[in-house]
SELUMTOR-663512 format. One record per residue (C-alpha): x, y, z; residue in three letters. Coordinates in nm, 2 decimals. Layout:
# SELUMTOR-663512
+--------+--------+--------+--------+
:     c1 :     c2 :     c3 : residu :
+--------+--------+--------+--------+
:      X :      Y :      Z :    ALA :
...
+--------+--------+--------+--------+
This chain:
# SELUMTOR-663512
+--------+--------+--------+--------+
:     c1 :     c2 :     c3 : residu :
+--------+--------+--------+--------+
:   0.00 :   0.00 :   0.00 :    MET :
:   0.11 :   0.36 :  -0.07 :    LYS :
:   0.22 :   0.55 :   0.24 :    PRO :
:  -0.03 :   0.82 :   0.35 :    TYR :
:  -0.02 :   1.10 :   0.60 :    TYR :
:  -0.31 :   1.21 :   0.83 :    THR :
:  -0.36 :   1.54 :   1.00 :    SER :
:  -0.66 :   1.74 :   1.13 :    SER :
:  -0.77 :   2.10 :   1.16 :    MET :
:  -1.03 :   2.25 :   1.39 :    THR :
:  -1.27 :   2.51 :   1.28 :    LEU :
:  -1.55 :   2.71 :   1.44 :    VAL :
:  -1.88 :   2.82 :   1.29 :    LEU :
:  -2.07 :   3.15 :   1.30 :    ALA :
:  -2.44 :   3.12 :   1.38 :    ASN :
:  -2.48 :   2.83 :   1.14 :    ILE :
:  -2.62 :   2.48 :   1.20 :    ARG :
:  -2.34 :   2.22 :   1.20 :    ASN :
:  -2.54 :   1.98 :   0.99 :    GLU :
:  -2.52 :   2.22 :   0.69 :    PHE :
:  -2.14 :   2.20 :   0.70 :    ILE :
:  -2.14 :   1.83 :   0.77 :    GLU :
:  -2.36 :   1.77 :   0.46 :    ASP :
:  -2.14 :   1.98 :   0.24 :    GLN :
:  -1.82 :   1.80 :   0.35 :    LEU :
:  -1.98 :   1.46 :   0.32 :    ASN :
:  -2.06 :   1.53 :  -0.04 :    LYS :
:  -1.70 :   1.62 :  -0.09 :    LEU :
:  -1.59 :   1.30 :   0.08 :    SER :
:  -1.81 :   1.10 :  -0.15 :    GLU :
:  -1.64 :   1.25 :  -0.45 :    MET :
:  -1.30 :   1.16 :  -0.30 :    ILE :
:  -1.42 :   0.80 :  -0.24 :    GLU :
:  -1.54 :   0.77 :  -0.59 :    GLU :
:  -1.21 :   0.90 :  -0.73 :    ASP :
:  -1.40 :   1.19 :  -0.89 :    ASN :
:  -1.08 :   1.40 :  -0.90 :    PHE :
:  -1.21 :   1.65 :  -1.16 :    GLU :
:  -1.51 :   1.75 :  -0.94 :    ALA :
:  -1.29 :   1.76 :  -0.62 :    VAL :
:  -1.03 :   1.98 :  -0.80 :    ALA :
:  -1.31 :   2.22 :  -0.93 :    GLU :
:  -1.47 :   2.26 :  -0.59 :    ARG :
:  -1.14 :   2.31 :  -0.40 :    LEU :
:  -0.98 :   2.51 :  -0.68 :    ASP :
:  -0.68 :   2.29 :  -0.70 :    ILE :
:  -0.53 :   2.09 :  -0.98 :    THR :
:  -0.66 :   1.74 :  -1.06 :    PRO :
:  -0.31 :   1.60 :  -0.98 :    ALA :
:  -0.34 :   1.75 :  -0.63 :    SER :
:  -0.69 :   1.61 :  -0.59 :    ALA :
:  -0.55 :   1.26 :  -0.67 :    LYS :
:  -0.33 :   1.29 :  -0.37 :    GLU :
:  -0.63 :   1.30 :  -0.13 :    ILE :
:  -0.70 :   0.96 :   0.02 :    LYS :
:  -0.98 :   1.03 :   0.27 :    GLU :
:  -1.16 :   1.31 :   0.46 :    MET :
:  -1.37 :   1.29 :   0.77 :    LYS :
:  -1.60 :   1.53 :   0.96 :    PHE :
:  -1.62 :   1.52 :   1.34 :    ILE :
:  -1.84 :   1.73 :   1.56 :    ASN :
:  -1.66 :   1.82 :   1.88 :    LEU :
:  -1.97 :   1.91 :   2.09 :    ASP :
:  -2.19 :   1.63 :   1.97 :    GLN :
:  -2.21 :   1.46 :   2.31 :    ASP :
:  -2.26 :   1.79 :   2.50 :    ARG :
:  -2.61 :   1.86 :   2.36 :    VAL :
:  -2.94 :   1.69 :   2.42 :    GLU :
:  -3.06 :   1.45 :   2.15 :    GLU :
:  -3.35 :   1.67 :   2.04 :    ASP :
:  -3.13 :   1.99 :   2.03 :    SER :
:  -2.98 :   2.14 :   1.71 :    VAL :
:  -2.60 :   2.19 :   1.71 :    LEU :
:  -2.54 :   2.55 :   1.60 :    THR :
:  -2.21 :   2.74 :   1.58 :    GLY :
:  -2.01 :   2.46 :   1.73 :    SER :
:  -1.65 :   2.38 :   1.66 :    PRO :
:  -1.58 :   2.08 :   1.44 :    PHE :
:  -1.27 :   1.89 :   1.31 :    ARG :
:  -1.18 :   1.79 :   0.96 :    ILE :
:  -0.94 :   1.49 :   0.94 :    GLU :
:  -0.76 :   1.46 :   0.62 :    LEU :
:  -0.55 :   1.17 :   0.48 :    SER :
:  -0.32 :   1.25 :   0.18 :    ILE :
:  -0.04 :   1.08 :   0.00 :    TYR :
:   0.17 :   1.40 :  -0.03 :    ASN :
:   0.23 :   1.57 :   0.30 :    PRO :
:   0.33 :   1.90 :   0.13 :    GLU :
:  -0.03 :   1.96 :   0.03 :    LEU :
:  -0.15 :   2.02 :   0.38 :    PHE :
:  -0.05 :   2.39 :   0.36 :    ASP :
:  -0.25 :   2.45 :   0.04 :    SER :
:  -0.55 :   2.23 :   0.13 :    LEU :
:  -0.62 :   2.42 :   0.45 :    GLU :
:  -0.73 :   2.75 :   0.28 :    PRO :
:  -0.88 :   2.55 :  -0.01 :    ALA :
:  -1.12 :   2.37 :   0.22 :    ILE :
:  -1.21 :   2.68 :   0.42 :    THR :
:  -1.28 :   2.88 :   0.10 :    THR :
:  -1.49 :   2.59 :  -0.03 :    TYR :
:  -1.71 :   2.61 :   0.28 :    LEU :
:  -1.73 :   2.99 :   0.27 :    GLU :
:  -1.84 :   2.99 :  -0.09 :    ASN :
:  -2.15 :   2.80 :  -0.02 :    ASN :
:  -2.43 :   3.01 :  -0.18 :    ARG :
:  -2.64 :   3.02 :   0.14 :    TYR :
:  -2.35 :   3.10 :   0.37 :    PHE :
:  -2.22 :   3.37 :   0.12 :    ALA :
:  -2.56 :   3.53 :   0.10 :    ARG :
:  -2.60 :   3.55 :   0.48 :    GLN :
:  -2.25 :   3.69 :   0.50 :    LYS :
:  -2.33 :   3.97 :   0.25 :    ARG :
:  -2.65 :   4.06 :   0.44 :    ILE :
:  -2.46 :   4.08 :   0.77 :    LYS :
:  -2.18 :   4.28 :   0.60 :    GLN :
:  -2.43 :   4.53 :   0.46 :    LYS :
:  -2.60 :   4.58 :   0.79 :    GLN :
:  -2.27 :   4.64 :   0.97 :    VAL :
:  -2.14 :   4.88 :   0.70 :    GLU :
:  -2.47 :   5.08 :   0.72 :    ASN :
:  -2.44 :   5.11 :   1.09 :    MET :
:  -2.07 :   5.22 :   1.07 :    ILE :
:  -2.17 :   5.48 :   0.81 :    SER :
:  -2.45 :   5.61 :   1.04 :    LYS :
:  -2.22 :   5.63 :   1.34 :    LEU :
:  -1.96 :   5.82 :   1.14 :    LYS :
:  -2.23 :   6.08 :   1.04 :    GLY :
:  -2.34 :   6.12 :   1.40 :    GLU :
:  -1.99 :   6.16 :   1.53 :    ILE :
:  -1.92 :   6.42 :   1.26 :    SER :
:  -2.23 :   6.61 :   1.37 :    SER :
:  -2.13 :   6.60 :   1.73 :    ILE :
:  -1.78 :   6.72 :   1.64 :    ASP :
:  -1.93 :   7.02 :   1.46 :    SER :
:  -2.14 :   7.10 :   1.77 :    MET :
:  -1.83 :   7.07 :   1.99 :    LYS :
:  -1.65 :   7.32 :   1.77 :    THR :
:  -1.95 :   7.56 :   1.79 :    SER :
:  -1.96 :   7.54 :   2.17 :    VAL :
:  -1.58 :   7.59 :   2.21 :    SER :
:  -1.58 :   7.88 :   1.96 :    GLU :
:  -1.92 :   8.06 :   2.01 :    PRO :
:  -2.02 :   8.32 :   1.76 :    ARG :
:  -2.32 :   8.55 :   1.76 :    GLY :
:  -2.58 :   8.60 :   2.02 :    PRO :
:  -2.68 :   8.23 :   2.05 :    VAL :
:  -2.36 :   8.18 :   2.27 :    ASN :
:  -2.39 :   7.82 :   2.39 :    GLY :
:  -2.76 :   7.77 :   2.33 :    PHE :
:  -2.95 :   7.56 :   2.07 :    VAL :
:  -3.32 :   7.62 :   2.05 :    TYR :
:  -3.32 :   7.77 :   2.39 :    GLY :
:  -3.14 :   7.47 :   2.55 :    GLN :
:  -2.79 :   7.50 :   2.70 :    PRO :
:  -2.53 :   7.28 :   2.55 :    ILE :
:  -2.31 :   7.08 :   2.80 :    ASP :
:  -1.97 :   7.02 :   2.63 :    PRO :
:  -1.90 :   6.73 :   2.87 :    THR :
:  -2.20 :   6.53 :   2.75 :    ASN :
:  -2.10 :   6.60 :   2.39 :    LEU :
:  -1.75 :   6.45 :   2.45 :    TYR :
:  -1.89 :   6.15 :   2.63 :    LYS :
:  -2.15 :   6.08 :   2.36 :    GLN :
:  -1.88 :   6.12 :   2.09 :    SER :
:  -1.65 :   5.87 :   2.27 :    ILE :
:  -1.93 :   5.62 :   2.32 :    THR :
:  -2.02 :   5.63 :   1.95 :    MET :
:  -1.66 :   5.60 :   1.85 :    TYR :
:  -1.62 :   5.29 :   2.06 :    LYS :
:  -1.93 :   5.14 :   1.89 :    GLU :
:  -1.78 :   5.23 :   1.55 :    GLN :
:  -1.45 :   5.05 :   1.64 :    VAL :
:  -1.63 :   4.74 :   1.77 :    ASP :
:  -1.83 :   4.72 :   1.45 :    LEU :
:  -1.53 :   4.77 :   1.23 :    GLU :
:  -1.36 :   4.48 :   1.42 :    ALA :
:  -1.67 :   4.27 :   1.36 :    ASP :
:  -1.65 :   4.35 :   1.00 :    LEU :
:  -1.29 :   4.23 :   0.98 :    GLU :
:  -1.38 :   3.89 :   1.13 :    LYS :
:  -1.71 :   3.86 :   0.94 :    LEU :
:  -1.66 :   3.50 :   0.83 :    ALA :
:  -1.89 :   3.20 :   0.85 :    ASN :
:  -1.60 :   2.96 :   0.91 :    VAL :
:  -1.28 :   3.03 :   1.10 :    GLU :
:  -0.98 :   2.82 :   1.15 :    ILE :
:  -0.89 :   2.75 :   1.52 :    VAL :
:  -0.60 :   2.52 :   1.46 :    THR :
:  -0.47 :   2.42 :   1.12 :    GLY :
:  -0.31 :   2.11 :   0.98 :    PHE :
:   0.03 :   2.02 :   1.13 :    ILE :
:   0.31 :   1.90 :   0.90 :    PRO :
:   0.38 :   1.53 :   0.89 :    ARG :
:   0.72 :   1.38 :   0.84 :    LEU :
:   0.64 :   1.01 :   0.91 :    LYS :
:   0.36 :   0.83 :   0.74 :    PRO :
:   0.05 :   0.75 :   0.94 :    THR :
:   0.00 :   0.43 :   0.75 :    GLY :
:   0.00 :   0.16 :   0.64 :    PRO :
:   0.12 :   0.01 :   0.97 :    SER :
:   0.40 :  -0.23 :   0.90 :    LEU :
:   0.36 :  -0.41 :   1.24 :    SER :
:  -0.02 :  -0.44 :   1.19 :    ARG :
:   0.01 :  -0.60 :   0.84 :    PHE :
:   0.29 :  -0.83 :   0.96 :    LEU :
:   0.07 :  -0.94 :   1.24 :    GLY :
:  -0.22 :  -1.00 :   1.01 :    ILE :
:   0.00 :  -1.17 :   0.76 :    GLY :
:   0.15 :  -1.39 :   1.03 :    GLY :
:  -0.20 :  -1.49 :   1.16 :    LEU :
:  -0.32 :  -1.57 :   0.81 :    ILE :
:  -0.01 :  -1.77 :   0.75 :    GLY :
:  -0.06 :  -1.96 :   1.07 :    LEU :
:  -0.42 :  -2.04 :   0.98 :    LEU :
:  -0.33 :  -2.15 :   0.63 :    ILE :
:  -0.04 :  -2.36 :   0.76 :    GLY :
:  -0.26 :  -2.52 :   1.03 :    THR :
:  -0.52 :  -2.60 :   0.77 :    GLY :
:  -0.27 :  -2.76 :   0.53 :    VAL :
:  -0.12 :  -2.96 :   0.82 :    ALA :
:  -0.46 :  -3.09 :   0.93 :    ILE :
:  -0.54 :  -3.18 :   0.56 :    ASN :
:  -0.21 :  -3.37 :   0.52 :    LEU :
:  -0.26 :  -3.55 :   0.85 :    GLU :
:  -0.61 :  -3.64 :   0.75 :    SER :
:  -0.48 :  -3.79 :   0.42 :    LYS :
:  -0.22 :  -3.99 :   0.60 :    LYS :
:  -0.48 :  -4.14 :   0.83 :    ARG :
:  -0.70 :  -4.23 :   0.54 :    ARG :
:  -0.41 :  -4.40 :   0.36 :    ARG :
:  -0.31 :  -4.59 :   0.67 :    ALA :
:  -0.67 :  -4.70 :   0.71 :    GLY :
:  -0.68 :  -4.83 :   0.35 :    LEU :
:  -0.36 :  -5.02 :   0.40 :    ALA :
+--------+--------+--------+--------+
């Protein structure tokens, strides 16, 4: 058997049901099992030659035993275990699989909707902060008879500064959310492998020895049986 190397990476989901990801990865696993290298290469955006180096892929939910049987697992971390014949491909397959999951039409649409909402909120906050900054300038440099009053109400510069700082913090938080607006994020990636995971030499030697013992025992019993029959005929 050709030597292969196995490694795993852990990913975490946004507010998405794990079964959606599991179904998507199981379909990819079926293509790998059927040696449908062209389809695998197309979906992972890799070459068919690289796709041929993939032996097996497994999906494992990490929190499966922590939820009740009638509960839906949502946004939980999961592990992808990958077995390949060329260990140098781990580095390129890590982003390829993540991008494949992100490019799901449903996930991508939900991401665009969330991104639009956050961008609109950031734009709104920027406008409000700009208005408050203008008011702070007017209060600090009063002109005309309205000196410190708007529609008959006094302006408290301290409140303006506090409100401006609060809005700016909200803006910074939203901009941070925008940066990490991904449906799937890598927690720990594939680690490089120097020694093959399999096939196990000792395991196959043990199996071979057991099979040889059984065959040898069968042949010995058969020969002994023939000897006894000949002796009986004599």
